[in-house]
C-alpha positions as a Markdown table, in Angstrom:
| # | Residue | x | y | z |
|---|---|---|---|---|
| 1 | Met | 0.0 | 0.0 | 0.0 |
| 2 | Val | 2.8 | 2.4 | 0.9 |
| 3 | Val | 4.5 | 1.7 | -2.5 |
| 4 | Val | 1.2 | 2.4 | -4.3 |
| 5 | Ile | 0.7 | 5.7 | -2.4 |
| 6 | Val | 4.3 | 6.8 | -3.1 |
| 7 | Ala | 3.8 | 6.0 | -6.8 |
| 8 | Val | 0.6 | 7.9 | -7.1 |
| 9 | Val | 2.0 | 10.9 | -5.3 |
| 10 | Thr | 5.1 | 10.8 | -7.4 |
| 11 | Gly | 3.0 | 10.7 | -10.6 |
| 12 | Val | 0.9 | 13.7 | -9.5 |
| 13 | Leu | 4.0 | 15.7 | -8.6 |
| 14 | Leu | 5.6 | 14.9 | -12.0 |
| 15 | Tyr | 2.4 | 15.9 | -13.8 |
| 16 | Leu | 2.0 | 19.2 | -11.8 |
| 17 | Arg | 5.7 | 19.9 | -12.6 |
| 18 | Ser | 5.0 | 19.6 | -16.3 |
| 19 | Leu | 2.1 | 22.0 | -16.4 |
| 20 | Pro | 2.7 | 25.4 | -18.1 |
| 21 | Ser | 4.0 | 27.8 | -15.5 |
| 22 | Thr | 1.4 | 30.2 | -14.0 |
| 23 | Gln | 3.7 | 33.1 | -14.8 |
| 24 | Arg | 4.0 | 32.1 | -18.5 |
| 25 | Val | 0.2 | 31.6 | -18.8 |
| 26 | Val | -0.6 | 34.9 | -17.2 |
| 27 | Arg | 1.8 | 36.7 | -19.5 |
| 28 | Leu | 0.4 | 35.0 | -22.6 |
| 29 | Arg | -3.1 | 36.0 | -21.6 |
| 30 | Gln | -1.9 | 39.6 | -21.1 |
| 31 | Phe | -0.2 | 39.6 | -24.5 |
| 32 | Leu | -3.2 | 38.2 | -26.4 |
| 33 | Ala | -5.6 | 40.7 | -24.7 |
| 34 | Asn | -3.5 | 43.6 | -26.1 |
| 35 | Pro | -0.6 | 42.6 | -28.3 |
| 36 | Pro | 0.5 | 46.1 | -29.3 |
| 37 | Ser | 1.1 | 47.0 | -25.6 |
| 38 | His | 3.8 | 44.3 | -25.2 |
| 39 | Pro | 6.2 | 44.6 | -28.2 |
| 40 | Glu | 9.1 | 43.6 | -26.0 |
| 41 | Trp | 7.6 | 40.1 | -25.6 |
| 42 | Ile | 7.7 | 39.4 | -29.4 |
| 43 | Met | 10.4 | 37.5 | -31.1 |
| 44 | Arg | 10.9 | 38.5 | -34.7 |
| 45 | Ala | 11.1 | 36.3 | -37.7 |
| 46 | Gly | 14.6 | 35.8 | -39.0 |
| 47 | Thr | 16.2 | 36.4 | -35.6 |
| 48 | Arg | 19.1 | 34.0 | -34.9 |
| 49 | Cys | 20.3 | 33.8 | -31.3 |
| 50 | Glu | 24.0 | 33.7 | -30.8 |
| 51 | Gly | 25.5 | 30.3 | -31.5 |
| 52 | Ala | 22.1 | 28.8 | -32.6 |
| 53 | Pro | 21.7 | 27.2 | -36.1 |
| 54 | Phe | 18.0 | 27.9 | -36.6 |
| 55 | Leu | 16.3 | 31.2 | -37.5 |
| 56 | Phe | 13.2 | 32.1 | -35.6 |
| 57 | Pro | 10.4 | 31.2 | -38.0 |
| 58 | Thr | 7.7 | 33.8 | -37.3 |
| 59 | Asp | 6.8 | 36.9 | -35.4 |
| 60 | Gly | 5.2 | 36.3 | -32.0 |
| 61 | Met | 5.4 | 35.5 | -28.3 |
| 62 | Ile | 6.6 | 32.1 | -27.3 |
| 63 | Gly | 3.6 | 30.9 | -25.2 |
| 64 | Phe | 4.1 | 27.1 | -24.6 |
| 65 | Leu | 7.3 | 25.2 | -24.4 |
| 66 | Trp | 8.6 | 21.7 | -25.2 |
| 67 | Gly | 7.5 | 19.4 | -22.3 |
| 68 | Asp | 4.5 | 21.5 | -21.2 |
| 69 | Ser | 1.4 | 19.5 | -20.3 |
| 70 | Phe | -2.2 | 20.4 | -20.8 |
| 71 | Arg | -3.8 | 17.1 | -19.6 |
| 72 | Pro | -2.6 | 14.0 | -17.8 |
| 73 | Gly | -0.4 | 11.8 | -20.0 |
| 74 | His | 0.3 | 14.5 | -22.5 |
| 75 | Arg | 3.5 | 16.5 | -23.0 |
| 76 | His | 3.9 | 19.2 | -25.6 |
| 77 | Gln | 6.1 | 18.1 | -28.5 |
| 78 | Gly | 7.3 | 21.5 | -29.6 |
| 79 | Ile | 6.8 | 25.3 | -29.0 |
| 80 | Asp | 3.8 | 27.5 | -29.7 |
| 81 | Ile | 4.4 | 31.0 | -31.1 |
| 82 | Phe | 1.5 | 33.4 | -30.8 |
| 83 | Ala | 1.3 | 36.3 | -33.3 |
| 84 | Gly | -1.5 | 38.3 | -31.6 |
| 85 | Thr | -3.0 | 38.9 | -35.0 |
| 86 | Glu | -6.0 | 37.5 | -37.0 |
| 87 | Pro | -5.5 | 34.3 | -38.9 |
| 88 | Gly | -3.7 | 34.5 | -42.2 |
| 89 | Ile | -1.7 | 37.6 | -41.4 |
| 90 | Thr | 1.6 | 36.7 | -39.8 |
| 91 | Pro | 4.1 | 35.0 | -42.2 |
| 92 | Val | 5.9 | 31.7 | -41.3 |
| 93 | Phe | 9.4 | 31.1 | -42.7 |
| 94 | Ala | 11.7 | 28.1 | -42.9 |
| 95 | Ala | 13.9 | 27.9 | -39.9 |
| 96 | Tyr | 16.7 | 26.0 | -41.7 |
| 97 | Asp | 17.7 | 24.7 | -45.1 |
| 98 | Gly | 15.8 | 21.5 | -46.0 |
| 99 | Tyr | 13.5 | 19.5 | -48.2 |
| 100 | Leu | 9.8 | 20.2 | -47.8 |
| 101 | Thr | 6.9 | 17.7 | -47.9 |
| 102 | Arg | 3.2 | 18.2 | -47.6 |
| 103 | Leu | 1.2 | 15.0 | -47.5 |
| 104 | Pro | -2.0 | 15.0 | -49.7 |
| 105 | Glu | -4.3 | 15.1 | -46.6 |
| 106 | Trp | -2.5 | 18.0 | -44.8 |
| 107 | Lys | -4.5 | 21.2 | -44.7 |
| 108 | Ser | -2.3 | 23.1 | -42.2 |
| 109 | Ser | 1.0 | 21.2 | -41.9 |
| 110 | Leu | 4.4 | 20.9 | -43.5 |
| 111 | Ile | 7.4 | 18.9 | -42.7 |
| 112 | Gln | 11.0 | 19.7 | -43.7 |
| 113 | Arg | 13.8 | 17.1 | -43.9 |
| 114 | Val | 17.2 | 18.3 | -42.7 |
| 115 | Pro | 19.7 | 15.7 | -43.9 |
| 116 | Arg | 22.4 | 16.7 | -41.5 |
| 117 | Asp | 21.4 | 17.8 | -38.0 |
| 118 | Pro | 23.5 | 20.9 | -37.4 |
| 119 | Leu | 24.2 | 19.8 | -33.8 |
| 120 | Gln | 24.8 | 16.2 | -34.6 |
| 121 | Pro | 25.7 | 15.8 | -38.3 |
| 122 | Asp | 25.6 | 12.0 | -38.4 |
| 123 | Arg | 21.8 | 12.0 | -38.1 |
| 124 | Gln | 18.8 | 13.3 | -40.0 |
| 125 | Ile | 16.0 | 15.4 | -38.4 |
| 126 | Trp | 12.7 | 16.9 | -39.5 |
| 127 | Leu | 11.1 | 20.3 | -38.8 |
| 128 | Tyr | 7.3 | 20.1 | -38.4 |
| 129 | Tyr | 5.2 | 23.3 | -38.9 |
| 130 | Thr | 1.4 | 23.3 | -38.2 |
| 131 | His | -1.7 | 25.4 | -37.7 |
| 132 | Leu | -1.2 | 27.1 | -41.1 |
| 133 | Ala | -5.0 | 27.2 | -41.9 |
| 134 | Asp | -8.1 | 28.9 | -40.6 |
| 135 | Ala | -10.7 | 27.2 | -38.3 |
| 136 | Asn | -12.5 | 25.7 | -41.3 |
| 137 | Gly | -9.4 | 24.2 | -42.8 |
| 138 | His | -8.8 | 26.8 | -45.5 |
| 139 | Ser | -5.1 | 26.6 | -45.9 |
| 140 | Tyr | -2.7 | 29.5 | -45.5 |
| 141 | Ile | 0.2 | 27.5 | -46.9 |
| 142 | Val | 1.7 | 29.3 | -50.0 |
| 143 | Asp | 0.7 | 28.0 | -53.4 |
| 144 | Asp | 4.3 | 26.8 | -54.0 |
| 145 | Phe | 3.5 | 23.8 | -51.7 |
| 146 | Pro | 0.2 | 22.3 | -52.7 |
| 147 | Pro | -1.0 | 19.0 | -51.2 |
| 148 | Gly | 1.2 | 16.2 | -52.4 |
| 149 | Thr | 4.3 | 18.3 | -52.5 |
| 150 | Tyr | 7.4 | 16.0 | -51.9 |
| 151 | Glu | 11.0 | 16.8 | -51.2 |
| 152 | Val | 11.1 | 20.4 | -52.5 |
| 153 | Phe | 14.3 | 22.2 | -51.4 |
| 154 | Val | 13.7 | 25.4 | -49.5 |
| 155 | Pro | 16.5 | 27.5 | -48.0 |
| 156 | Ala | 16.2 | 29.0 | -44.5 |
| 157 | Gly | 14.0 | 32.1 | -44.6 |
| 158 | Ser | 11.7 | 30.9 | -47.3 |
| 159 | Leu | 8.1 | 31.9 | -46.9 |
| 160 | Leu | 6.0 | 28.8 | -46.1 |
| 161 | Gly | 2.6 | 30.3 | -45.2 |
| 162 | Tyr | 0.8 | 32.2 | -42.5 |
| 163 | Gln | -0.2 | 31.5 | -38.9 |
| 164 | Gly | -3.8 | 30.2 | -38.4 |
| 165 | Asn | -6.0 | 28.6 | -35.8 |
| 166 | Tyr | -6.9 | 25.3 | -37.3 |
| 167 | Ser | -7.5 | 22.5 | -34.8 |
| 168 | Gly | -9.4 | 20.0 | -36.9 |
| 169 | Asp | -12.7 | 21.0 | -35.3 |
| 170 | Pro | -14.3 | 24.2 | -36.7 |
| 171 | His | -16.3 | 24.6 | -33.5 |
| 172 | Asn | -13.2 | 24.6 | -31.3 |
| 173 | Pro | -10.4 | 26.5 | -33.0 |
| 174 | Val | -7.1 | 27.1 | -31.3 |
| 175 | Gly | -5.5 | 30.5 | -30.8 |
| 176 | Val | -3.7 | 31.9 | -33.8 |
| 177 | His | -0.2 | 30.5 | -33.6 |
| 178 | Leu | 2.6 | 28.4 | -35.1 |
| 179 | His | 3.5 | 25.1 | -33.6 |
| 180 | Ile | 7.0 | 24.0 | -34.6 |
| 181 | Ser | 8.7 | 20.8 | -33.4 |
| 182 | Ile | 11.9 | 19.0 | -34.2 |
| 183 | Val | 11.1 | 15.4 | -35.1 |
| 184 | Lys | 13.5 | 12.4 | -35.1 |
| 185 | Asp | 14.1 | 10.2 | -38.1 |
| 186 | Asp | 13.2 | 6.5 | -37.9 |
| 187 | Gly | 16.6 | 5.5 | -39.1 |
| 188 | Lys | 15.2 | 4.6 | -42.5 |
| 189 | Gly | 14.7 | 8.1 | -43.9 |
| 190 | Lys | 11.1 | 8.6 | -42.6 |
| 191 | Phe | 9.9 | 10.9 | -39.8 |
| 192 | Leu | 8.5 | 9.5 | -36.6 |
| 193 | Asn | 5.0 | 10.3 | -35.2 |
| 194 | Glu | 5.2 | 13.9 | -34.0 |
| 195 | Leu | 2.3 | 13.4 | -31.5 |
| 196 | His | 4.7 | 11.5 | -29.1 |
| 197 | Ile | 7.2 | 13.7 | -27.3 |
| 198 | Gly | 9.7 | 10.9 | -27.3 |
| 199 | Asn | 9.9 | 11.2 | -31.0 |
| 200 | Thr | 10.9 | 14.9 | -30.8 |
| 201 | Leu | 14.0 | 16.8 | -29.6 |
| 202 | Asp | 14.4 | 19.6 | -27.1 |
| 203 | Pro | 14.4 | 22.7 | -29.4 |
| 204 | Ser | 16.4 | 24.8 | -26.9 |
| 205 | Pro | 19.9 | 24.4 | -28.4 |
| 206 | Tyr | 18.6 | 24.8 | -32.0 |
| 207 | Phe | 17.1 | 28.2 | -31.3 |
| 208 | Gly | 19.5 | 29.3 | -28.5 |
| 209 | Leu | 16.6 | 29.9 | -26.2 |
| 210 | Pro | 15.3 | 28.2 | -22.9 |
| 211 | Leu | 12.5 | 26.3 | -24.5 |
| 212 | Asn | 12.4 | 23.2 | -22.2 |
| 213 | Ala | 9.5 | 23.4 | -19.7 |
| 214 | His | 11.4 | 21.1 | -17.3 |
| 215 | Thr | 14.3 | 23.6 | -16.9 |
| 216 | Asn | 12.5 | 26.9 | -17.5 |
| 217 | Ser | 9.5 | 27.7 | -15.3 |
| 218 | Gly | 9.1 | 31.2 | -16.6 |
| 219 | Pro | 8.5 | 33.0 | -19.9 |
| 220 | Val | 10.9 | 33.1 | -22.7 |
| 221 | Leu | 12.2 | 36.7 | -23.2 |
| 222 | Gly | 14.1 | 36.2 | -26.4 |
| 223 | Cys | 17.7 | 36.9 | -27.4 |
| 224 | Asp | 19.7 | 40.0 | -28.2 |
| 225 | Arg | 21.3 | 39.0 | -31.5 |
| 226 | Ala | 19.6 | 39.5 | -34.9 |
| 227 | Pro | 21.0 | 38.1 | -38.2 |
């Protein structure tokens, strides 16, 4: 019985630890209520923090981090960047050089193959971008990448689309934002299922920002170095 109680308590504590920090949630709500009043909280597209290989892919406030949890058994697989604008307004750009694919059924998502991980060149990684559509599934992905696009090379900084609020349910849209995650390769040249955090990588060293919810309990304030 003691072992069971300890296990339950440990599980609850670990879950509570993974919840988005109150400070970060409060700040995100303040930002979304009046974005123009908090320009200092916005990271700008194209910014490259010192020593980091990736460009920041869009304008916005970093609201949720890798490892945040919104329900028991769930951990956020990437980061969410909130523009504070209407859908279809804020551009999204490629964070790194790579080969872009859009599966035929994807309304709001793209994935970019990076053959050589800049931090570990002996492995391949993938960059997953999503929520590039409105609540009804009208895509904001640029016409250069129609459904069925496969392995098109795009350099860092290329326009991919615009932030949207697509969730798959038109009656329950998400806030306007970009979700971006770094997905592992399966070792055979395919990307793993992004829905499981174990298939993704901590984005912190790639962007030069504290993006891991387990080590950062506060907001992300950005970096000082632009490209």
